[in-house]
N, C-alpha and C positions, 0 to 999 in steps of 0.2 A: 527168102523164097516167096514168090507171089502165089496167093491163094484166092481162087474163085469160090465163093460160097453161095449156095442156093437154098432158099427156105420156101417151101410150097405146101407145108402140112396144114397151115391155117387158112382162113378165108381171105386174107390179104396177100401175104407172100412178099418176097423181095430177094434181092441179090446184093452181094458185097464183094469188095476186092480188098485184100490185105497183103502186107509185106511182113511175113512172120506174124507177130502179134500186134502189128500196127495197122489200124484201119486206114485205108486209102480212099474209100468211097463206099456209099451204100445207097440203094434205091428201093423204095417200097412201092408195090403195085397199088392200083386203085382197088377200092373195096369191091369184093365179089371174086368169082372164080375166073380171073383173067390171066392166070399163070402161063398158059400155053402161048398166048400171043405176046405177052409182055416180057417174058424171061430173056430170050436171046437178044432183043434190041437193048434191054437195060444193061446186060452184061457187056455188050459191044460198046456202049457209051462209057462205062466205067473203065474198060481197058484202054480206050482211046484217050480218055481224060488223063489217065495215069502215064500216058506216053510209052506204053509197052505194047507188045504183040501177044496174041493168044498163045503163040509158041513159047513165050516166056513163062507161062504158068507152070508151077511145079507141083501143084496139088489142087484137086477139086473137092470141096467139102459140101455135103448135101444132107439135109434133114430127111431121114428115111421114114419118119413116122414114129408112133401112130398119129393118125389124124385123118384128114380128108383123103379117101382112097384115090379120087381123081387127081387131086393136087400132088399127092406123094408120087403117083405114077409119072406125072409130068416132070417133076423134079428129078427123080431117079433116072428117067430116060435121058433128060438133058445132061445130067452129070456123066452118064455113061458115054454118050456121044462126044462130049467135050473132052473127057479124059482119054478116050480112044484117039481123037483127032490130034491131041498134043502130046500123046504118049506119056501121061503122068499118072500117079496113083490117085485113088479116091479115098476119102475119109467119111464113112457113114456116121451120122450124128443122130441120136435119139431125140425126138421132139420134146419129151418131158425133161431131158437134161437141159435143153435150151431154155425152157420155161423156168426151171429152177434157178438159173443164173440171174433171172430178173429180180429175185428176192435177195438182192445184195445187202439190204439193211438188216436182215435177220441174222441171228447168231446161234440158232439152235436147230430146229427141225422144220421141214416144209414138205408139202405134198401137192404138186400140181395135178389137177383132175380135169380130164376132157370128157365131154359128152360123147359117148360112143353109140348112141341110139340103141334100140332093142332093149331099153331099160337097163343099160350098162354104162359104165364109165371106164376110161383108160386112166391109170394112175401109176405113180412111182413115188417112193419115199426117199428123203435125203436128210443127212445130218451135216452140220458145218464142222469142217476140220481144216481151217484155212480156206479150202475150197469145198464145194458141195460134193459129198460122196453119196452115191446111190446105195441105199440099204435094202430096197425091195422093189420088185417090178423091173421093167414095165409089164403090166398085165391088164386084162379086161376083167372087171368085177361088177356084180350088182352093187348098187350104192349101199344097201344094208350090210352086205358082207364086207365091203371095204371099211365101213365105219366100225365094225366089230374088231378089225385088225389095227386100227389107228390108235396110238396113244393120245391122250387128251391134251398133251402139250404141243400137238402138231398144228401148224398153220396151214390152212388149205386155201386154194384159189383155183379159178378156171371155169370153163363153160359147164363142166359137170357139177360144180357147186351151184352155179346159177340155175341149172336144170332141176336140181334136187335140193332146194334150200332147207327143207325140213329135216332131211337126213343128216345134214352137216351143220345144223344149228348150234351144236355144242362145241364147235371149234372156233379158234381165232381165224379170221378171214383176211386174206391179202387183198390189195386193191385190184381193180379191173385191169389196169395197165400191165400187171404182171402176166396176164393171160395172152399177151401178144408175142409170139416168137419173132426174134430178130435175126436177120441174116448176119449181122455183125457178130452175134454170139456163135452162130454156126461156124464162121471163119475161125474164131478163137478156139472153139472146141476141136475143130479139125486140125489146127496147128498143134494143140496139145496131144491129139491122137497120133499125129505124125512123129512128134518127139518121143512118144511112148512105143513107137514101132507097130501100131495097130491099124495102119492103112493097108489097102489091098488093091488088087487088079479090078478094073472096071467090069470085067466079065463076071465077077463074084458079087457085084452090088445088087441087092434086092430090097424091096420095100419091107418095112416092119409093120405088118397088118395086125398081128396078134390073134386074128380069128378069120373065118371065111368072109369073103366079100358078099354083099347083097346079091350081086349077079349070080354068084356060085350057088347061093341058096335058092334063088328064084328058078334057076334052070336045073335044079336037082343034083348039082355037082357036090354040094356039101349040105349038112344039116344046119338048121337054125342054131346059131351059137348060143351056148349056155356059159354062164360065169363059172369059174372054178369053185369048188366047195371047200377047199382048205388052203 
């Protein structure tokens, strides 16, 4: 089954094309928020290079966040349109799950942490059991509250750790390259979701924001987000 994968939650973004769990091609965008203009041409190049048609796609996998609100909206909108056009299901993939897969050299526990602004971070925790199993989150936390919940044998990494180095100083820290989400991993996790029967209709696809957007707060539609207290 041919899978188109879209990753736009981070500042770079990219797309990939896979045949089941075999990667056929991947393109990363230029640095900066260029997802909107780069996404469709990049996917078109991958499909043509593979010698298939868009109608041959059997699944669209997309990173639904958390992450850049604008980037996630672009990716989800593109995934919905593509899935509707070719009449195939969609696989929503959590960005923190994608990042956890980068820690392939670890054998115990890992916590990718994203800078969520408003003195908060997005985080999820994982333990290794052949594959990474999510044990907590995803959720938005204050850095201090998250640190209280993390066991000391946890390895942390990501933009949230860079933003709040003092709070996470007591933990082992993963390398910077782990913090880059890859479309190749989105394709793999989408394939796994399809095998598990957890894909759905494009009309049900929604971004995973975890809290109100800045625009909603600015225009009084929602209150300034506060981290959970427990």
